[in-house]
C-alpha positions in Angstrom: -131.3 152.4 -18.7 -134.7 150.7 -18.3 -134.7 147.2 -16.7 -135.9 145.5 -19.8 -133.1 147.1 -21.8 -130.6 146.2 -19.1 -131.7 142.5 -19.1 -131.5 142.4 -22.9 -128.0 143.7 -22.7 -127.1 141.2 -20.0 -128.3 138.3 -22.2 -125.9 139.2 -25.0 -123.0 137.9 -22.9 -124.5 134.4 -22.8 -125.4 133.9 -26.5 -122.6 131.4 -27.0 -123.8 129.5 -23.9 -127.4 129.1 -25.0 -127.1 125.3 -25.4 -126.2 125.0 -21.8 -129.1 127.4 -20.8 -131.5 125.3 -22.8 -130.3 122.2 -21.0 -131.0 123.9 -17.7 -134.5 124.9 -18.8 -135.4 121.4 -20.0 -133.9 119.8 -16.8 -135.7 122.3 -14.5 -139.0 122.0 -16.3 -138.9 118.2 -16.0 -137.9 118.4 -12.4 -140.7 120.8 -11.4 -143.3 118.8 -13.3 -142.2 115.8 -11.3 -143.3 117.5 -8.1 -147.1 117.7 -8.9 -146.8 114.2 -10.4 -145.3 113.0 -7.2 -148.0 114.7 -5.0 -150.8 113.4 -7.3 -149.4 109.8 -7.1 -149.1 110.0 -3.4 -152.6 111.5 -3.0 -154.1 108.8 -5.3 -152.2 106.1 -3.5 -153.8 107.1 -0.2 -157.2 107.4 -1.9 -156.9 103.9 -3.4 -155.8 102.6 -0.1 -158.9 104.2 1.5 -161.2 102.5 -1.0 -159.5 99.2 -0.6 -157.6 99.0 -3.8 -154.2 97.9 -2.3 -152.5 96.9 -5.6 -153.1 100.3 -7.2 -152.1 102.0 -4.0 -148.7 100.2 -4.0 -148.1 101.0 -7.7 -148.9 104.7 -7.1 -146.7 104.8 -4.0 -143.7 103.3 -6.0 -144.4 105.8 -8.8 -144.3 108.6 -6.2 -140.9 107.4 -5.0 -139.7 107.3 -8.7 -140.9 110.8 -9.3 -139.0 111.9 -6.1 -135.8 110.4 -7.5 -136.4 112.0 -10.9 -137.0 115.4 -9.2 -133.6 115.1 -7.4 -131.7 114.2 -10.6 -133.2 116.9 -12.7 -132.8 119.5 -10.0 -129.1 118.7 -9.8 -128.7 118.9 -13.6 -130.5 122.2 -13.7 -128.4 123.8 -11.0 -125.2 122.4 -12.6 -126.0 123.8 -16.0 -127.2 127.1 -14.6 -124.0 127.7 -12.6 -121.7 126.5 -15.3 -123.2 129.0 -17.6 -123.4 131.8 -15.0 -119.8 131.5 -13.7 -118.5 131.3 -17.3 -120.3 134.6 -18.1 -119.0 136.2 -14.9 -115.4 135.2 -15.8 -115.8 136.7 -19.3 -117.4 139.9 -17.9 -114.8 140.4 -15.2 -112.0 140.0 -17.8 -113.8 142.4 -20.1 -114.3 145.0 -17.4 -110.7 144.8 -16.2 -109.4 145.3 -19.7 -111.8 148.2 -20.1 -110.5 149.7 -16.8 -107.0 149.3 -18.2 -108.0 151.2 -21.3 -109.4 154.0 -19.2 -106.1 154.5 -17.4 -104.8 156.9 -16.4 -106.9 159.8 -17.7 -110.5 158.5 -16.9 -109.8 156.5 -13.8 -109.6 159.7 -11.7 -113.3 160.0 -12.2 -113.9 156.7 -10.4 -112.9 156.1 -6.8 -110.7 153.1 -6.2 -113.2 151.6 -3.9 -116.0 151.9 -6.5 -113.7 150.2 -9.1 -112.9 147.3 -6.7 -116.6 147.0 -5.8 -117.6 146.9 -9.5 -114.9 144.3 -10.4 -115.7 142.0 -7.4 -119.1 142.4 -5.6 -121.0 143.9 -8.5 -119.9 141.2 -10.9 -120.7 138.5 -8.4 -124.2 139.8 -7.9 -124.9 139.2 -11.6 -124.8 135.5 -10.8 -128.4 135.9 -9.5 -129.5 136.9 -13.0 -127.7 134.2 -14.9 -128.1 131.3 -12.5 -131.4 132.1 -10.7 -133.5 134.2 -13.0 -133.4 133.2 -16.7 -134.1 129.5 -16.5 -136.5 129.7 -13.5 -138.5 132.3 -15.5 -138.7 130.0 -18.5 -139.4 127.0 -16.2 -142.2 128.9 -14.4 -143.8 129.8 -17.8 -143.6 126.3 -19.2 -144.8 124.5 -16.0 -147.5 127.2 -15.5 -148.9 126.6 -19.0 -148.8 122.8 -18.5 -150.6 123.2 -15.2 -153.3 125.5 -16.6 -153.9 123.1 -19.5 -154.1 120.1 -17.1 -156.5 121.9 -14.8 -158.7 123.1 -17.7 -158.9 119.5 -19.0 -160.5 118.5 -15.7 -162.7 121.6 -15.8 -162.4 125.0 -17.6 -163.1 126.9 -14.5 -160.2 125.3 -12.7 -157.9 126.3 -15.6 -159.1 129.9 -15.3 -158.5 129.9 -11.5 -155.0 128.5 -12.0 -154.2 131.2 -14.6 -155.4 134.0 -12.4 -153.4 132.7 -9.5 -150.2 132.4 -11.5 -150.5 135.9 -13.0 -151.3 137.4 -9.6 -148.3 135.7 -7.9 -145.8 135.7 -10.8 -146.5 139.0 -12.5 -148.6 141.5 -10.7 -147.1 141.1 -7.2 -143.4 141.3 -8.2 -143.9 144.2 -10.5 -145.6 146.2 -7.7 -142.7 145.6 -5.2 -139.9 146.0 -7.8 -139.9 149.8 -8.2 -139.4 150.8 -4.5 -136.8 148.0 -4.0 -134.9 149.2 -7.1 -134.3 152.6 -5.6 -132.9 151.4 -2.3 -130.8 148.6 -4.0 -129.1 151.3 -6.2 -128.5 153.5 -3.1 -127.0 150.4 -1.4 -124.6 149.7 -4.2 -123.5 153.3 -4.4 -123.0 153.5 -0.6 -121.0 150.3 -0.7 -118.6 151.7 -3.3 -118.2 154.9 -1.2 -117.4 152.9 1.9 -114.7 151.0 0.0 -113.2 154.2 -1.4 -113.1 155.9 2.0 -111.5 152.8 3.6 -108.8 152.5 1.0 -108.0 156.2 1.1 -107.9 156.2 4.9 -105.6 153.1 5.0 -103.3 154.5 2.4 -103.0 157.8 4.2 -103.0 156.4 7.8 -99.5 157.7 8.6 -100.4 161.2 7.4 -103.7 161.2 9.2 -102.1 160.1 12.4 -99.4 162.8 12.2 -102.1 165.5 11.4 -104.3 164.2 14.3 -107.0 163.7 11.6 -107.6 160.0 12.2 -110.8 160.6 14.2 -112.2 162.8 11.5 -111.4 160.0 8.9 -113.1 157.4 11.1 -116.1 159.7 11.4 -116.4 159.9 7.6 -116.2 156.1 7.4 -119.0 155.9 10.1 -121.2 158.4 8.1 -120.8 156.3 4.9 -121.5 153.1 6.8 -124.7 154.7 8.2 -125.9 155.5 4.7 -125.1 151.9 3.7 -126.9 150.5 6.7 -130.0 152.7 6.1 -130.3 151.7 2.4 -129.7 148.0 3.1 -132.2 148.0 6.0 -134.8 149.6 3.7 -134.2 146.9 1.0 -134.4 144.0 3.5 -137.6 145.5 5.0 -139.1 145.5 1.5 -137.9 141.9 1.0 -139.6 140.9 4.2 -142.8 142.6 3.2 -142.7 140.8 -0.1 -142.3 137.4 1.5 -145.2 138.1 3.9 -147.5 139.3 1.0 -146.4 136.4 -1.2 -147.1 133.8 1.5 -150.5 135.3 2.3 -151.5 135.5 -1.4 -150.3 131.9 -2.0 -152.5 130.7 0.9 -155.5 132.7 -0.5 -154.9 131.2 -3.9 -154.7 127.7 -2.6 -157.8 128.2 -0.4 -159.7 129.8 -3.3 -158.7 127.0 -5.7 -159.7 124.5 -3.1 -163.1 126.1 -2.6 -163.8 126.1 -6.4 -162.7 122.4 -6.5 -165.1 121.5 -3.7 -167.9 123.5 -5.4 -167.4 121.6 -8.6 -167.3 118.3 -6.8 -170.4 119.1 -4.8 -172.3 120.1 -7.9 -171.2 116.8 -9.7 -169.1 118.7 -12.3 -165.9 116.9 -11.2 -165.6 113.4 -9.8 -163.7 112.9 -6.5 -160.5 111.4 -7.9 -160.1 114.3 -10.4 -160.9 116.9 -7.8 -158.2 115.5 -5.6 -155.7 115.4 -8.5 -156.5 119.0 -9.5 -156.1 120.4 -6.0 -153.0 118.4 -5.2 -151.4 119.4 -8.5 -152.2 123.1 -8.1 -151.0 123.3 -4.5 -147.7 121.7 -5.4 -147.2 123.8 -8.6 -146.7 127.1 -6.9 -143.0 126.6 -6.0 -141.6 127.8 -9.4 -144.1 130.7 -9.5 -143.1 131.8 -6.0 -139.4 131.7 -7.1 -140.2 134.2 -9.8 -142.3 136.3 -7.4 -139.3 136.6 -5.0 -137.3 138.2 -7.8 -139.4 141.4 -7.3 -137.0 142.2 -4.4 -134.2 139.6 -4.9 -133.3 140.7 -8.4 -133.1 144.5 -7.7 -129.5 144.4 -6.1 -128.4 142.5 -9.2 -130.0 145.1 -11.5 -128.3 147.9 -9.5 -125.0 146.1 -9.8 -125.5 145.6 -13.5 -126.2 149.4 -14.0 -122.9 150.2 -12.3 -121.0 147.6 -14.3 -122.5 148.9 -17.6 -122.0 152.5 -16.6 -118.3 151.7 -16.2 -118.2 149.8 -19.5 -119.9 152.7 -21.3 -117.3 155.1 -20.0 -115.3 156.0 -23.1 -111.4 156.3 -22.8 -110.1 159.8 -23.1 -108.2 158.7 -26.2 -108.6 155.6 -28.4 -105.6 153.4 -28.7 -104.0 153.0 -32.1 -103.4 149.3 -33.0 -99.9 148.3 -34.3 -101.2 147.6 -37.8 -103.0 150.9 -37.9 -100.4 153.3 -36.6 -96.9 154.4 -37.3 -94.0 152.7 -35.5 -91.2 154.6 -33.7 -88.0 152.7 -34.6 -85.6 155.4 -33.4 -86.6 158.4 -31.4 -85.6 161.7 -33.0 -87.9 164.3 -31.6 -91.2 165.1 -29.9 -92.7 168.5 -30.8 -95.5 170.4 -29.2 -96.8 173.0 -31.6 -99.1 175.8 -30.4 -101.4 173.5 -28.4 -104.4 174.5 -26.3 -106.3 172.2 -24.0 -109.1 172.2 -21.4 -110.6 169.3 -19.4 -114.2 168.3 -20.2 -115.6 169.9 -17.0 -113.5 173.0 -17.1 -114.7 176.3 -18.5 -111.2 177.8 -19.0 -108.2 176.4 -20.9 -105.5 174.7 -18.9 -102.9 175.2 -21.6 -102.9 178.0 -24.2 -100.7 178.2 -27.3 -97.9 176.1 -25.8 -94.9 175.1 -27.9 -91.8 173.1 -27.0 -89.7 170.4 -28.6 -87.5 167.6 -27.2 -84.6 165.9 -28.9 -82.2 163.1 -27.8 -79.8 164.4 -25.2 -82.0 167.2 -24.0 -82.7 167.8 -20.4 -85.6 170.3 -20.3 -86.9 171.5 -16.9 -90.3 173.1 -16.5 -91.0 175.1 -13.3 -94.2 176.7 -12.1 -96.8 176.9 -9.4 -99.2 174.0 -8.6 -102.1 174.1 -11.1 -100.2 176.0 -13.7 -100.5 173.1 -16.3 -97.1 171.4 -16.0 -98.4 167.9 -15.4 -101.1 168.4 -18.0 -98.5 169.1 -20.6 -96.8 165.8 -19.8 -100.1 164.0 -20.0 -100.7 165.4 -23.4 -97.1 164.6 -24.6 -97.8 161.0 -23.5 -101.2 161.1 -25.2 -103.2 160.4 -22.1 -105.5 163.1 -23.5 -105.8 164.6 -27.0 -105.2 168.4 -27.5 -108.1 170.7 -28.4 -106.0 172.6 -30.9 -102.5 172.6 -32.3 -100.5 169.4 -32.8 -98.1 167.1 -31.0 -95.8 165.0 -33.2 -93.3 162.3 -32.5 -90.6 161.9 -35.2 -92.7 164.4 -37.2 -95.7 162.1 -37.2 -98.9 163.3 -35.5 -99.1 161.6 -32.1 -102.7 160.6 -32.9 -101.3 158.4 -35.7 -98.6 156.7 -33.7 -99.2 153.1 -32.6 -100.0 153.2 -28.9 -97.7 150.3 -27.9 -94.8 151.9 -29.9 -95.4 155.2 -28.1 -95.4 153.5 -24.7 -92.1 151.8 -25.5 -90.6 155.2 -26.4 -91.7 157.0 -23.3 -91.4 156.4 -19.6 -92.9 158.4 -16.7 -91.7 158.9 -13.2 -94.9 160.3 -11.5 -95.3 161.9 -8.1 -97.0 158.8 -6.7 -95.1 155.5 -7.0 -97.1 152.3 -6.4 -95.1 149.5 -4.8 -96.6 146.0 -5.4 -96.7 143.4 -2.7 -93.7 141.4 -4.0 -89.9 141.5 -4.0 -87.9 144.6 -5.0 -86.7 142.7 -8.0 -90.3 142.0 -9.2 -91.2 145.7 -8.5 -88.3 146.8 -10.8 -89.1 144.2 -13.5 -92.5 145.9 -13.9 -90.6 148.1 -16.4 -88.6 145.3 -18.0 -89.9 141.7 -17.3 -86.8 140.1 -18.9 -84.2 142.2 -17.0 -81.3 140.2 -15.6 -80.1 140.4 -12.0 -77.1 142.3 -13.2 -79.3 144.9 -14.9 -81.2 145.2 -11.7 -78.1 145.7 -9.6 -76.9 148.3 -12.1 -80.0 150.5 -11.8 -80.2 150.0 -8.0 -76.6 151.4 -7.7 -77.4 154.2 -10.2 -80.2 155.5 -8.0 -78.3 155.1 -4.7 -80.5 152.2 -3.4 -77.6 149.8 -3.1 -77.0 150.7 0.6 -80.6 150.0 1.5 -80.7 146.7 -0.5 -77.4 145.7 1.1 -79.0 146.0 4.6 -81.7 143.5 3.7 -80.8 139.8 4.4 -82.3 138.7 1.1 -81.2 141.7 -0.9 -83.2 142.3 -4.1 -85.5 139.4 -3.1 -86.7 141.3 -0.1 -90.5 141.4 -0.1 -92.2 144.8 0.1 -95.7 144.8 1.5 -98.6 147.2 1.9 -97.5 149.5 -0.9 -94.0 149.7 0.4 -94.9 151.0 3.8 -91.3 150.5 5.1 -89.9 152.8 2.4 -89.4 156.5 2.8 -90.9 158.8 0.2 -87.4 159.4 -1.3 -86.7 155.7 -1.6 -90.1 155.1 -3.3 -89.2 157.9 -5.8 -85.8 156.3 -6.5 -87.5 153.0 -7.3 -89.6 154.9 -9.8 -86.5 156.4 -11.4 -84.9 152.9 -11.4 -87.9 151.5 -13.3 -87.5 154.3 -15.9 -83.8 153.6 -16.4 -84.6 149.9 -16.7 -87.2 150.5 -19.4 -84.6 151.8 -21.9 -87.1 154.4 -23.0 -85.3 157.2 -25.0 -87.7 159.8 -23.6 -88.3 160.0 -19.8 -90.8 162.4 -18.1 -90.1 163.1 -14.5 -92.8 164.8 -12.4 -91.2 166.2 -9.2 -88.6 163.4 -9.0 -86.7 165.0 -6.1 -89.6 166.5 -4.2 -89.1 164.1 -1.2 -85.4 164.0 -1.1 -82.9 166.1 1.0 -80.4 168.3 -0.8 -77.7 165.6 -0.8 -79.8 162.9 -2.3 -81.3 165.4 -4.8 -77.8 166.4 -6.0 -76.8 162.7 -6.2 -79.9 161.8 -8.2 -79.5 164.7 -10.6 -75.9 163.7 -11.2 -77.1 160.1 -11.8 -79.6 161.3 -14.3 -76.9 163.3 -16.1 -74.5 160.4 -16.0 -77.1 157.9 -17.3 -78.5 160.2 -19.9 -76.4 159.5 -23.0 -78.9 160.0 -25.8 -81.9 159.9 -23.5 -84.2 163.0 -23.4 -85.5 164.2 -20.1 -88.5 166.4 -19.4 -88.4 167.3 -15.7 -91.1 169.1 -13.7 -89.8 170.5 -10.5 -90.4 173.3 -8.0 -86.9 173.1 -6.7 -83.9 175.0 -8.2 -81.4 172.1 -8.3 -82.8 170.4 -11.5 -82.6 173.7 -13.4 -78.8 173.8 -12.7 -78.4 170.5 -14.7 -80.8 171.5 -17.6 -79.9 172.8 -21.0 -83.4 174.3 -21.4 -85.5 175.8 -18.6 -89.1 177.0 -18.9 -91.5 178.7 -16.6 -95.2 177.7 -16.7 -97.8 180.2 -15.5 -101.5 180.3 -16.2 -101.2 177.7 -18.9 -98.5 179.6 -20.8 -95.0 178.3 -21.3 -92.1 180.8 -21.4 -88.4 179.9 -22.1 -86.0 181.1 -19.4 -82.8 179.4 -20.7 
């Protein structure tokens, strides 16, 4: 996306805040125009004092002080309006991006590292503040004040107006455009490297125990060091360009001031301009470069923001794997009667071969269907399709004889629950972690599911019981305990159809048997679809299937 297109898209987020932006532009313009007025008054005060006109000198000196006060007031108002508008936009964009990330879950989130998502939601969004608070109104202010200054200089003498125009275009347009392109490349590399560092750090911290046991912690640290070197290199390049830009800008500014001064002296020496007007023209021009220089610095200063904006919009432009069906557009599941998979085939976007081929299966209340097979055979993919995390390529999946694509998404989510291989534990109490599945659950309901999944002994060992706070993704819990918390959440949800992906993988034989007996005891009219490598779940099932090479075969 070109920078101009990117900026146009960014401005669409502030349309409802244009009155505030206009206030910032007006306040900023008046504030910056007060600066040359202040300098001119001070210069003329000294000139009048030199020629012996004390009264005029005092009046002009007081006027200079008044313009200084005016400058301060309008500068405050400009900054207040700019940041009020900017932080309002950032709030709206962060909310929008987070909701979009939720819509991408779970299918499309695997394409984005966690660190890159965190970077986009935090640092990338924050960098957009430079565009909204320090680019739009300063750009408008520079144009307005520049036009006023050119007209004022041209009134004194047309040649002075031409000189001012050339200086403003050189400093505010030509120089920043030249430096912007190389800076943009390194700014984008920096943002990508930052996201990679975050992803690697999060993965390494999450897997610290496994890395230590496998003696791989040094290798992980080396990977982090490598990514940090890439970040340092790209950041150093960008800051070097920013330093060059400042040096060139300062030199050009001095050349412009010297050149304008030389022209002014020439016009005074040839009697084209009188001394007071020559002083006014030079003082006004020399003090008018501040807003122009602010724009010139955007040649390097704005590039990290543009790189961040590209990453944010790339994420916003990522389409969900499936489109949610609104409640008023889709069918409601009042009472679950069946889910049927009829001759479906499926392949991922980046896969050349089908993951599933001509698969059929049906689930009714009271069923316990177990699917067994090697890793990569398509078992988890089948569950993802039955929960409509993806849409099938061919065939049909129906719930209560209604095509799953026509079922309201919220209704489908209330009908199904998933116990996945990875269980996230929030930094909160055990009770809060369980209430993720049912926010209104009573303490008695929590105790019931805790006992059902054999967590009552663990909870009893904690002084504060269910209110015990779990931190750092439940680092104190064993893998089996984490899995039982996931099963407890599924029980608490009251979903009539529960998918369990390797629910006993991290349990010993005794706990596995206890959990399977619990599942059977708690089943009633619930339907279970269980994926497992281990033989124990098959002993409790009324239907067993083997999955191999994307094909499903009934064993029992």
